[in-house]
C-alpha positions as a printed Julia matrix, in Angstrom:
120×3 Matrix{Float64}:
 12.84   94.75  -80.87
 12.53   95.02  -77.4
 14.98   94.87  -74.12
 15.91   91.89  -73.61
 15.37   90.21  -77.09
 18.34   88.41  -79.07
 19.31   90.7   -82.07
 21.76   88.65  -83.71
 24.95   86.06  -83.66
 27.87   86.58  -84.97
 29.99   83.67  -85.94
 33.79   83.67  -86.02
 35.2    82.5   -89.38
 38.93   82.19  -90.49
 37.24   82.51  -94.58
 34.28   84.78  -95.12
 33.53   83.86  -98.88
 34.01   79.89  -97.71
 31.41   80.68  -95.11
 28.83   82.51  -96.96
 29.17   80.09  -99.49
 28.65   77.3   -96.84
 25.93   78.82  -94.43
 24.07   80.22  -97.62
 23.53   76.96  -98.98
 23.08   74.57  -95.41
 20.56   76.94  -94.01
 19.4    79.41  -97.14
 20.35   82.57  -95.36
 21.12   85.35  -97.7
 24.41   87.15  -96.86
 25.3    90.4   -97.37
 27.54   93.11  -96.36
 25.44   96.52  -95.78
 27.28  100.07  -97.2
 30.02  100.99  -95.19
 30.44   97.56  -93.33
 32.33   95.8   -96.41
 34.6    93.75  -94.15
 31.18   92.21  -92.09
 28.94   90.85  -93.79
 25.32   90.19  -92.44
 23.3    86.84  -92.52
 19.41   86.78  -92.31
 17.68   84.0   -91.76
 14.26   83.38  -93.54
 12.15   84.15  -90.7
 13.19   88.08  -91.44
 13.8    88.4   -87.44
 17.17   86.49  -86.86
 20.16   87.13  -88.31
 24.12   88.2   -87.38
 27.17   88.56  -89.04
 30.26   86.7   -90.4
 33.52   88.48  -88.32
 37.12   87.35  -88.77
 37.84   85.15  -86.31
 41.07   86.18  -83.9
 42.41   85.17  -80.4
 39.47   87.02  -78.46
 36.84   85.68  -80.87
 36.28   82.22  -81.41
 33.24   81.21  -80.49
 29.59   82.63  -81.39
 28.39   85.53  -79.73
 24.76   86.18  -78.99
 23.85   90.04  -78.92
 21.32   90.86  -76.64
 19.27   94.19  -77.09
 19.14   96.73  -74.22
 17.53  100.45  -73.06
 20.97  101.43  -72.31
 24.33  100.32  -72.59
 25.35  102.26  -70.04
 22.92  101.19  -67.49
 23.23   97.54  -68.48
 26.91   97.83  -68.15
 26.85   99.34  -64.67
 24.18   96.22  -63.75
 27.09   94.23  -65.02
 30.06   94.94  -62.98
 27.17   95.47  -60.11
 26.6    91.78  -59.86
 29.81   90.25  -60.48
 30.21   90.09  -64.64
 33.25   91.86  -66.0
 32.95   94.4   -68.88
 35.32   92.93  -72.31
 34.48   95.98  -74.87
 33.39   98.98  -74.06
 30.62  100.7   -75.45
 31.09  101.59  -78.83
 29.62  103.55  -81.98
 28.35  101.42  -84.59
 26.34  104.07  -86.45
 24.99  107.3   -85.43
 21.75  105.61  -83.64
 23.39  102.3   -82.7
 26.5   101.34  -80.38
 27.36   97.41  -78.96
 29.69   95.96  -76.1
 30.79   92.86  -74.57
 30.66   91.6   -71.21
 30.95   87.83  -69.41
 28.98   86.54  -66.92
 30.39   85.16  -63.64
 30.59   82.42  -65.3
 32.96   83.45  -68.23
 30.48   83.42  -71.42
 30.81   86.01  -73.44
 27.77   87.93  -74.38
 27.32   91.12  -76.48
 24.66   93.78  -76.04
 23.16   96.22  -78.92
 21.45   99.81  -78.64
 19.98  101.69  -81.19
 18.02  101.82  -84.22
 18.07   98.49  -86.72
 18.71   99.4   -90.16
 17.53   97.46  -92.67
């Protein structure tokens, strides 16, 4: 993937097992938790390109969130603030080679950022 590509979409759910069953039946998604991320089952669309995770719904995460791949989260977050957005979640490590962060644009839309190597 390249800078600016949508990498995945997280879907907030209240019951992970029920959501796995629902989305599997509805769209044919293969949904499995990667080793080390047992509480974050990942879905993969049949095109093998798009995917995302089923994440526990909480007070701050109630709507699906798209993640955009960037070359540098640090540089992108600087641009977010310089252009009127706000950082909601600073850069955090996923693995030794990948990171994520979350920001809001000036209209309050919440978007995630991803930097790193996609592990398959």
